[in-house]
C-alpha positions in Angstrom: 111.2 69.8 92.1 107.9 70.6 90.5 107.2 73.7 88.5 107.2 76.7 90.9 106.3 79.5 88.5 103.1 80.8 86.9 102.3 83.9 84.9 101.4 86.8 87.2 98.1 88.6 86.9 96.7 91.9 88.1 94.8 89.9 90.7 98.2 89.2 92.4 98.6 92.9 93.3 97.4 92.5 96.9 99.5 89.4 97.7 102.5 90.9 95.9 102.3 94.1 97.9 102.0 92.1 101.2 105.0 89.9 100.4 107.1 92.8 99.3 106.2 94.8 102.4 107.0 91.9 104.7 110.4 91.5 102.9 111.2 95.2 102.6 114.3 95.1 104.8 115.4 91.7 103.6 115.4 92.8 99.9 116.7 96.3 100.5 120.4 95.5 100.0 119.7 93.9 96.6 117.3 96.4 95.1 117.0 100.1 94.1 115.8 102.4 96.8 112.0 102.1 97.1 109.5 104.7 98.3 106.7 103.8 100.6 104.3 104.0 97.7 106.1 101.0 96.0 104.7 98.7 98.7 101.0 99.6 98.1 98.5 97.5 96.3 97.9 100.4 93.8 101.6 100.6 92.9 101.9 96.8 92.5 98.7 96.7 90.4 100.2 99.4 88.1 103.5 97.5 87.9 101.7 94.3 87.1 99.6 96.1 84.4 102.8 97.4 82.8 104.4 94.0 83.0 101.4 92.2 81.4 101.3 94.9 78.7 104.9 94.2 77.9 104.2 90.5 78.0 101.4 91.0 75.4 104.1 92.6 73.2 106.4 89.6 73.8 108.9 92.0 75.5 108.9 90.2 78.9 107.5 87.2 80.8 106.5 88.2 84.4 106.2 85.2 86.6 105.2 84.5 90.2 107.3 82.1 92.3 104.9 80.0 94.3 105.3 77.5 97.2 103.8 74.0 97.4 100.4 75.6 98.4 100.4 78.0 95.5 101.2 81.0 97.7 103.2 83.8 96.1 106.7 83.8 97.6 108.7 85.7 95.0 109.0 86.9 91.5 111.1 86.0 88.4 111.1 87.9 85.1 112.4 87.3 81.7 113.2 90.9 80.8 114.1 92.8 77.7 113.4 90.1 75.2 115.2 91.1 72.0 114.7 89.3 68.7 116.5 89.7 65.4 120.2 88.8 65.5 120.4 88.9 69.3 117.6 86.5 70.4 118.4 87.2 74.0 116.8 88.3 77.3 117.7 89.1 80.9 116.6 87.3 84.1 115.9 88.8 87.5 114.4 87.2 90.6 113.8 87.4 94.3 112.4 85.0 96.9 110.9 85.9 100.3 113.1 85.6 103.3 110.9 82.8 104.7 111.5 80.6 101.7 115.1 81.6 101.0 117.6 78.8 100.7 115.0 76.1 100.0 115.6 75.7 96.3 112.7 77.9 95.1 115.0 80.3 93.2 116.9 77.5 91.5 113.6 75.7 90.5 112.1 79.0 89.3 115.2 79.7 87.2 115.0 76.1 85.7 111.4 76.9 84.8 112.5 80.2 83.1 115.3 78.4 81.1 112.7 76.0 79.8 110.4 78.8 78.8 113.2 80.9 77.3 114.8 78.2 75.3 111.9 75.8 74.4 108.9 78.1 74.1 110.5 81.5 73.2 113.4 79.8 71.3 115.9 82.4 72.6 119.6 81.9 72.0 120.9 83.4 75.2 119.9 84.4 78.8 121.8 86.9 80.9 121.7 87.7 84.6 123.7 89.9 86.9 124.5 89.8 90.6 126.2 92.1 93.0 129.7 91.0 93.7 128.8 89.8 97.2 125.5 88.1 96.3 126.9 84.6 96.6 123.5 83.0 97.1 122.2 84.3 93.8 125.5 83.3 92.1 125.0 79.7 93.4 121.5 79.7 91.9 122.9 80.8 88.5 125.8 78.3 88.6 123.4 75.4 89.6 121.4 76.2 86.4 124.5 76.3 84.2 125.1 80.0 83.9 128.7 81.1 83.6 130.3 84.3 84.7 131.8 86.3 81.9 132.5 89.8 83.0 132.5 92.4 85.8 130.4 95.5 85.0 131.7 98.5 87.1 129.0 100.8 88.6 126.4 98.8 86.7 123.2 99.6 88.7 122.2 101.9 91.4 121.3 99.5 94.2 120.6 100.4 97.9 121.3 104.0 97.0 124.7 103.7 95.4 126.2 102.6 92.1 127.5 99.1 92.5 129.6 96.6 90.5 128.0 93.5 89.2 129.2 90.1 87.9 127.6 89.3 84.5 126.4 85.7 83.8 125.1 84.1 80.7 123.6 80.8 79.5 123.5 79.8 75.8 120.7 77.6 74.5 122.3 74.1 74.3 119.9 73.1 71.5 121.3 75.7 69.1 
């Protein structure tokens, strides 16, 4: 599959707000509780501004997941880039319901691995999924991630503290 990611820009705020609003119910079981304000163009613009500021400090890489026509269909981030002895970052992603199960998340994660290991020269990537998020676990496994731990009450998702499976991938070139 071709590259399906690109760096987000503030100009994506309107499209991001529309895609998130259209997928609000679909994404709700996998995300923190969201207020109505989260789904506005203004809130998405502010989020993108924060993400791009963090990108300018090399703390994260905020990427759009796009379809064959270049339309925004999801998001994937390299988060919490830590240098020094750790050389590691986290990965988080979602794909719209209309494009779910079509390989976009797997292709986007492959793009992120390339960026993280070749461009950023990180040693390790980490990702977490809810215990019952088998679709996301398959995306991670397809890209070589291995489960290594269970994190009890790790994140507050859908209004309650939930357990997660921790996954990691080590840079094979190191």
